[in-house]
N, C-alpha and C positions, 0 to 999 in steps of 0.2 A: 208267217212267224207269229202265230197266236201266243200271247203270253199265258203261261199256266195260271190256273186259279190261285189266288193268294200271292201273286208275284209282287215284288216291290214296285212302288210308283214309277221309278225310273225305267224298269223293264217294260211296264205298260206303255210308257211314253215312247220308248224305242220301237216297240212292236207296232204301235199305231202309225208312227212316221214311216216305217218300212212298208206295211201293208197298204197304206194309202197312196204309196208312190211318191210321197213328198221328199223322202231322202233315202239314199242307199249307203251312204257313208256316215259313220257316227264316231264321235270322240267321247269316250267315257272317262271322266276325271273325278278326282276327289278320293272318297274312301274305297279305293279299288283293291286294297290288300287285305280287306276284312273277310270274314266268314259269313255265310248266308244260311239261314235254317231252311232246309228242304226236306219235308217229311220228318224222318227220325235222324237226319244227318246234318252236319255242318259242312258246307262245301265252300271252296274259294270261288272268286268271280269267274275265272276262266272255265272252271268246271261247270258252274251254273249256266254260263253262256252256251257252252258246247252241248250239254246234256239236257238242258231245260228249254232255254229260249230258242236255240237253234236245232231242236230235236227233229224238226221237219226237213232240214237240209241234208241232202244226200252226200255232199262233199263239204268237209270243214277242214281248213288249213290253219295252222297257227305258226307264229314266228316270234322269237325273242332273241336277243343278242347272245344269250348263253347256250341255248339249244339249237339254234338255227331253225330252218323250216321243217315243220312236222306235218305229216298228213294224218289228222286225228280220225277222219272218217272218209270212206269213199276211195281208198287207194286203188281198188280194182277198176273204178271208173276213170280215174286219172291215168291209169296205165294204158288205156286205149289210145292216148295221145302219143304220137310217135316221138315227141320231144321229152317224154317222161323218162326219168332214170331214178326210180324210187330208192335205189341203194345209195345214190350220191346226191341227195337233196342239198341245196346250197346252205352255207352257214353265214356268209357275209350278207349284210342287209341289202345292199344294192342288187346283188345276184339273186337273192331270194324274191325281192319285189319284181325284178325282171322276169324270173321264172313264172311267177303267178300271172303277170301281165301276158306273157306269151301263151299260157294255157287258156286264159280268158279270151284272147284273140282267136285262138283255135276254135273255141266254142262259138265265137261270133262268126267265123268263117263257115262253120257247119250250118248256122242259121241262114246265112246268105245263099248257100247251096240247097236250101230246102230240107236239110237233114238236121233240123233243130234238136238239140239235146234238151231233155226235160229236167236235167239235174240242177237243183239249186246249189249255189256255191257261196260259202261264207269264209271270210278270212279274218282271223283275230291277230292283231299286232300288239303284243305286250311291250310296254316301255317305249312308246312312240316318242317320248321326250328324250330318250337316249338315241334313238334311231335318227330323228330329225329334230335336234334341239333348237331352242329359240336363239341361241347365240350364233347359229349359222356355221358352227365349226364341226358338225357331225361328219361321219363318213360319207363321202360322195354326196354332200348335202344337196346341191342343186338338182342333181339327177333324181334323187329320192323324192324331193319336193314335187318335182314335175310329174312323176309317175303317180304319186299318191293323189295329186289333184285331179289327174285324168280319171282315176278310179271313181271319183265323186260325180263327174258330170259329163265325161266324154264317151262317145261310142267307141267300141262296142260295149264297154263296161256298163254304161247307164241303160243299155237296152236289154241286158241279160238279167236273169233272176239271180242277182249277185249282191251281197252286202259285205262291206269291210267295217270292222269294229276296231278302232284304235284306242288303246288304253294308256292313260297317263296319270301320274300323281296330281299334277297341277296343270291347268290349261295354259298358264303363262310360261310354262317351261317348254312348250311345243312351238316349232316353227310357225310364226303368225300366219303365213300364207296357207298353211294347212289348217291350223286351229280355227281361223276365222273366215275360212272360205264360205261363201254364201250357200254352197251346195252341201256343206257338211253340217250335220246336226250336233250340237254340243249338249251333252246330257250329264248333269252332275249326280254323282252317286253320293248321297249324304251319309253321315253317321247314322247308325240305327236309332229309330225312334223307340218309344217305350214298348209298343206292340211287338216290334222286331226283337227287342231284347227279351221280352217275355217268352217268345217262341224259342229263342236260343237257350234261355235258362231252363225251359222245360226239358229240352234235349240233354243239357248238361246235368240236370238233376237226376235223370235216369241213369246217366253214365257215371256219375260221381256222387252218389247218394250221401257219402260220409261228409260232404262239405255243406249239407243243408240240414237245418232243423226240421223235425217232422211237421211242424206247424208253419213252415215258411210260406208267406204269401208272395207268389211270384209276381203278381201284378204290382204290389207295393215296392218290391225289390227292384223291379225294372224301372219304375218311375224314379226311384231314388238314385239309380245309376245312369240316368240319361246323360249322354255325352261321352260315354265309354264305348270302345269298340268291342265287338264280339270276340275278336282274337285276344285282346287283353283280358277280357273276362274269363275266357276259356283257360288261359294260362294260370290265372289266379285260382280258379276253382280246382284245377288239377293239383296244384300245390297244396291247397287246403285239404282236399280229399286224401292225398297221400299222407299228410301230417295229421289227419283225423281232427282238423280244426273246422268248426262250424262257422259259416259265413253269417254273422249276426248283425242286427241293426246298430249295435253299439260301435261298430268300426266302419260303417259305410262311408262316413264323411272322410276319414283318412284314406280309405281304399279309393274312393272316387278321386280325391285330390292327387294321390300317387299315380293312378292310371291315366288321368287326364293330362298331367304334366309330362308323363312319359310319352304318351301318344303324340303330344304336340311338339316333341323334340326340344323342349326348353324354351319355346316361344312365348309361353304364358305362365303366369303364376296363379294358381287357383286358390282363392281365399274364401274360407267359410268363417264368417265372423259371429262371435257370441256377444259383441258389444251392442248397445242400443244408443239412441239419441240421448238417453239419460246420462250416458258417460261423457257426453260432449258438454263442456263448460261454456255458459254464456250463449249469445246469439239466440235469444228466446223467440224473436219474430221469425227467424230463419227455421228454427226447429218446428215451430207451429205450422209453417207452410209445408215443410217436408213431410210432416206427419199427415197432413191432409192429402198430399199426393199418394202417400203409401196406403192410406185408407181407400182411396179411389182404385188404386192398383189391386189391392186385395179383394175389393168388391166387384172387380171386373168392369168398372165403369171407366172406360179408357179414352173417352172423347176429350176430356180435359187433361189427360196425362201427358206430361212433356216427353218429347223424344230424347232429350238429353239435358244435362246440366253442365255449366262451366263454373268451376270453383277457381276463383282468382284472389290474389292477395299477396302480401310480402312473404318471402321465404320463412318457413317455420310457423306458419299460422294454422297448421293442423289440417291441411287439405286431405292427406291420405287417411288420417285418423277419422275425419268426418265421413269418408266413404265407407270405412269399416263399420262405423256406427249406423249409417244409413242402411247398409246391407243387412246388419243384424236386426235392425228394426223391421225391415221388410221380409226377413227370413229367406233371402235368395243368395246364391253364390255370386262371387265377384271374380271376373276374369281380368287380371292385370296384365296388359301387354308389356312384354319385355323387349329386348332389342331384336326386331325382326329384319333389320337392314342387313344386307349381305353384299360382299364385294363382287360376287359372281353375277353376270348378266341374267336377269330373270329370276334369281333366287329370292330377292326381296318380295317381288310380286307373288311368287309361289308360297312364300311364308305367310303372307297376308291371306291367301286362299285357305290355307290350313286353319288359320285363326278363325276366319269367318265360318268355315265348316263346323268347327267346334261350337262356336257361339250359337249357330242355328240349331244345333242338336241339344243344347242344354235346357231349352225351355226358358222359363223366366230367369233372367240373370242381369247383372250389371257388367258393363265393359268399361274398365278404368284405364285411362290413358294419362299417365303422369308426364310432366314436362311436355305438354301438348304442343307448345310452340316449336319444339325441336323434332318431335316425333311425326307430326302429321304431314310434313312436306309442304311444298309451295305449288301454287297453280303454275307459275312460271319457273321452270327449272333453270338452275345456273348452268353455265357452260361446262363446268367440271364434273357433272354427275350423269352425262349422257341421257338426260331426260328422266332419270329415275325419280326424282322428287315429285315431278309433275304426275307421273304414272301412279305413284303411291297416293298422292293427294286425290286423284280422280277415283281410285278404288275405294278409299275411305269415305270420300264425300258421297259416293253412290250408295254405299252400305248404310251410312248414317241417315240418309234421306228416304230409305225404303219404308214406306208407311206400313207395310206388312209386319214390321218389327215393333210397332207401337203396342205397348203392353207386354211384349215378349223380351225386348232388349232395351235397357236404359243406358244410354252412353253418358259417361261422366269424364269430362276433360278437366285437368288441373294445370294451372300455370301461374307463375309469378309475373309473366310477361304476356298477358293476353293480347296486347297490341300487336304482337308478332304472329298471331294466328290469323290465317286468311279470313276476311270478313264473311265470305260465302259459307265457311264452315261454322260460323257462329250465328248464322241467321236462324230465325224461327223455322221450324220444320226439321232442323238438325239439333240445334241447341235452343231450347225454348226458355230456359231459366238460367240467368247468369247471376252468380252469388259471390259477392265480395266477403272475404274473411279478413278481418282487421285485428290488429293488436289491441291491447287494452287501452281505453281512453282515459281512465281515472286511476288513482292510486288504490281506491277501494276495489276496483275490478282486478287490479294486479294482485292484491292480497287474497281475494277469493280464488283466483287461478292458482296461485302458489299453494294455498291451503288444500285445494282439490288434488293437485298433483302430489303433494307431500303424503297424503293418505295412501296413495298407490305404493309408495316406498316404505310404508310403515313408519314414517317420520310424523309423529303425533304433535301438532302444534295447536295449542289451545286458541279458540276464537278470540279470547281476550288479548293473547299475545299478538295475533294478527292485527287487532285494532290498535295496539300500542305501537306496532311497527309501521302502521299505515303511512305515516308521514315520510318514512324512509323508502317507501316502495317506489320503484321506477315506473314510469308510464311507457306506453308503446311497447309493452312486453308481449311477445308472441308465445304460444304454447311451447315451441321448441326452446326459446331462450329461458322460459320459466322452468322447464324441466332440467335444463343444464344448471340453473341456479339451485334447484332442489337437490340435485345429485351432489353438487358442491357442498351444500349444507349438510346433507346426510354423511358425506365423508368427513366433514369437520366435526360433526357430532360424535362419530365413532372413533376418530383418531385422537381427538382432544378430550374426549370423555366429558362433553358439556351437554346441557339440555338442548332440545331441538330448537326452541325459540332463540336461545342465545347463539346457537350455531347459525341460524338464518340471519340474525342481526349482524353477526361478524361478516357474513358473506355479502351483505348489502352495502357494506362500506367500500367505497371506491368502485361500485359496480358500473360497468360500461356495456351498453347494448352491443351485441356481436354484429349487428348490421349497421353500417354507417348511416347517419341521420338523413343524408341527402338521398341515398338509395332507398331507404325505408319510405320516405315521403313520396318519392317518385312512384314506387310500386303501389302505395296506398292511393295515390291520385288516379292511376290507371284503373285500379280495381273499382273505385267508387264510380268512375265514368262508365264502366261496363255494366254496372248493376241493372238488372231488369226492373227492380222496384227499390225506391229510396228507403222503404221500410227496412230493407236489409242492411242499410248503412247506418251505423251509430250516429246519433245527432252531431257529435263533436266532429265527425269527419265529412259531413255533407257539404262542407265548403269545397271539398275536392271534386264534387259531382260536376257534370257538364253544365255550362252556363245555361240558365233558362229552365233547368229541370224543376219540376213541381216539388215544393217542400211539403212535408206532411208532419 
């Protein structure tokens, strides 16, 4: 099974494992429904396996639930077996696997009799997650599991020139006794990298020239579209060519966002931010630190770069907004995790696999997990979730601690209750910098925050007016509460036809903080105690820091 020149890395890995005798059974999982550039064509995975990787095999059989068992190559050889009935190959999974097993035992018997057959046999099982699913409810589940495990390690199967390739979207959707058998090699098919996309774009440009400008740089285009599947790109380019619309750099951001979100099945929100840290009001010590980290990142000096940040503080303190500003400053996309939990067994873990697959393909990016105390799971699962929370926790913890991601993936967790996040997830090596975001400490800070937000709404309040109203400004004002106050003042100014300053003054009368004082103080105390460095904590709030913390 020599891999053809220029084969993807996963194909080379598979070929090496087979030719060395290390493994005969493989599970391919991940981006298994995409297209692969081969010469001047784009082919699907099954076609690539059959015609390229398994080109030296005389007999190739394939099975999926829709088409049943198909003899792709070598029918005349199979027909020599007395048990062959090529006109009535099985359609049901157990019968198909039994059919293949009997044929292989026949070849094994020939070998024992000294009449060894020289034919190499390969079997491709598409949709193994449907044939033998992780929930144990598949068709004839136990029998199928037993037979497939025999293929991996038991004679005569292990003694024959035989390989079985099982294909699944997600490894966690497959029966664990098959997926994690020691004799089975698990090989992840990643999303295409920039070089694979460039080869695919070259083919698509030849076939759909109307979608490309004459001066299109395919290398730059491929780099800009990292994280997109070839299939999605092919569909887009065909539509553009039919409409005579050129694929230009001006719409790459929107295209990438649309394609990534579609391919991820709504599990992530893809954010391209145009904000910078200049748009974030206050927290000068924090912004200075973050800008230093970004400078290291952009210079490729990764030794001191954190693996992740934890943004904590009371509700409404602008944690999500800070992430957008940080991403815009760094010039990288943000992948925001949405609700990946599912009520079906194995689905949540499969959803996480898809997300990790996307993150690995994007290159430099940030992964943002809001409400991290609810999303990340717990080391010890409760009795009501069948261990789901613990499994999700383990998967996320492992991915966050992967040192190969340093400088590629920056994890950002946000929570108003960081005390509920497992300590092990917050440790250095996963989250190196913990940042408290606090409300305003003085009336002057509140006035400055309101003034900055008012400009975004076109509510022009003169600095002298803000100084005049300073004594009426509330303290402990979060950006969320300040924005609500500005919106109220804007409405009052428009409906009552009064000057912006007067409108704001009217709205300050009787103002009450939307967050109860005891809740606000509790969340501030937790945030201050989480801080990596007291320089991040405004001096007025350092009394909330852990006892014995060094004051600066």
